[in-house]
N, C-alpha and C positions, 0 to 999 in steps of 0.2 A: 886341452891345455890345463896345467895345474897351477895352483897358487905358488908364489915364491915367498920366501921369508920376509922380504922387504916390500913386496908388492910392486916392484918396479918393472916387472916383465911387461914388454910391449904387447899390445893386443890389437886386433883388427876390428873394424866396425861390425862385420858380420858375426864375429865371436861375441861381441858385446850384446848385440840384439838377440842372440840365441839363448841368453841366460835368463832364467826365471826370476821374477821380482824386479825387472827393469822396464816394465811396460810404460812407465811415465816418461821414459827417456828416448831420444832419437839422436843418432850420430849425424852431424852435418859436416860441412867442410872443415870446421874447426872444433873438434872435440864433441863430447856428448852434452846435449842440452835438454832442459826440462822447463816448462812454463806452468806456473801455479797461479790460478785465477783467485786473487784475494778479494777483489771488489772494493778495497779501500787502501789508502796509503798506510793507515795505522795497522791494519791486519798484515799488510806486506812487511812492514817494519818488524812486527812481532815474529814473523817467519824468518826474516834475515837474522834477527838476534838469536833465535833458536838454532839456526844453522851455525852461527859463529860460536856457539857454546858446545858444539859437538866435540868430543875429545879427540885429540891426536891430529888436528888439522895441520898445525905448523905451517911449513912452506907449501903444503898441498891444498890450501884453502881454495875454494872455487871462485870463479868470477860471478858476481851477482849484480843484476840490473833491477833496481827497485823502481816501480812506477805505481801510480794510483790504482791502475787496473789489475796489476799482477806483478809477479817476480819471475825473472828468467835466471836460471842457474846454468853455468857452463863448467864442465870438467875437462881440463886439458893439462898435459905435462909439458912444461917449457924448460928445456935444458940446452946446453951448448951443442948437443948433437941429436936432439929429438924434439918433435913437435907433434904430439898425438896422445893416444890413450894408453894407460897402463892398467895392470890388474888391480891396483889400488882403487881405481875409480869404480869398480864393481861394488865393493862394499860401501863406499862413500855414497854412491847413487842410491843404494837401498836405504841407508840411514837418513838421507835427506828426504826421500819419499815418505818414510815412516814418520819423520818429524812433521811434515806437512799434514799427513793424515791425522796425527794426534791433535793438530790444531783445527781440524775440520776443513782443511783447504784442499781442493781437488786440482789435479793436474790436467792440462789440455795438451797432449803431444802434438796436435795438429797446428798449434800456434807458434812453433819455433821455426826460424829460418836464419841463414846468414847470407851475406852478399859479398862477392869478390869481383874486383875489376881485373880483367885480363887484357894484356897488351901483347899483340903479336910483334915479335922483334926479330930482325935479321941478325943483329949482333947485340945480344943481351948485355955483355960486359960494357958496351959503349952507351947503351940506353939506360940501364938500371940506375947508375949513379945520379943522373938528372932527376929521376923520380924520387930517389932516396932523399936528395937535398930539398926538392920542392915540397914534399909531404912531411919532412921531418920524421920519416920512418926509419926502420933498421932492418938489416938482413934477417931473414928467418933462419933459426937454427936448422941445420941439416940440409939447407937448400941454397943454391946460388941463383935461383930463378924466382924467389919470392921476397916481398917486402911486407913487414907488418908494423902496425902502430904500436909503439912501446907501451902505450897506455891501454892497449887492447880494446879500443873503442871504434876506431875507423875501419872501413873495409880493407882487407888485405889486397895487395896487388900481386898478380902472377904474370911473369913474362914468358910467353909461349913461343918456343923457337919456330922460325919459318925458314924454309929452304930457298925461297925465291919471293920477290915482291908480289903483292897481290892487290893491285890498285883497284880492281873491280869490287872489292869487299872492304867493309870497315875493319880496321885493325885494332880497335879498342872496343871491348864489349863487356857486358855484365854477366857474371855467373850467379845464379840464385840457387842456393842449396836449401832443399826442403826435406822433410821426413820422407823416407822411402815409400810410405804408404799414402803420401800426398802428391807425389810427382805427376802421375797421370792426370789427376784433377787439375793441377796447376797448369799443365800444358794445355788441357782442354779449355780452361778458362781464358788463357792467353790467345788461343786460336779463335775462340768465340768473340773475343774483343777486337778482332781484325787482324791478328797475326797469322803466320803460316808456319808449318813444320818444314824446316830445311833438311833435317836428317834425324833419324832415330836409329842409326846404325849401331850406336853404343847404348841403346836403351836396354834395361831400365835404369842404368846408372847416369846416362847423359842424353839430353834431347837438345838439339839446336833449333832455335826458332828465329823468326824475323818479323819485324813490324811492317806495316803497309808500305813503308819507304825503303825496306831492305836492311835496316839496322838490326844486327843480330844480337841474340842473347842466348844463354844456355841455362837449362834447368838441370841441376845435379842432385843425385840421391845416393847416399852411401850405405852400404852394408845391409841390403835386404836379406832377411833370414832365408835359409834354404827352405823350399816348399816342404810342408809337412814336418 
């Protein structure tokens, strides 16, 4: 894939992970994320200010979460018809990483994750409006099966189509998106804590787990690079 003049060409997680210079970043369920361990609120604020001063951010500024321990940065394009990564994020990710290094702040790619709530629905058009109103969420661009927090803080909701009722299994579950190189360890930890593996048919991108009482959850990983 080649760069475009405006940087708006859509890219896939595997493409992003295969580019040199992006080792600080991992694509999760929602965009590319990096976590920088600052060790103090003051140092974190200094990093956020430096990111804000990068030239040409404009409407493409990243989402930033500042905490005393560190700073999480997320890159994602939100338009009327797209919700994902673009070529522009490649250069911006490199600039943010370089800014952190100049301040002596290290990244920890293993520390990022996002959580999504999935609702199994027989008739999504009938169910989704209830959740939209209850949560104060809005439809996600490019999807009739997703709701997102307009403030981009709360967990997104995904409405997974079902062909028939499934009373023997829970119909609301949590999806935990982790870095592609952390998924197996997260699954192993959950099993060691009393869970069980329900299915790894879609591994390494998705693992279905259950707690000791049968409540299910999924571990998802996006865009593992090609071997070698």
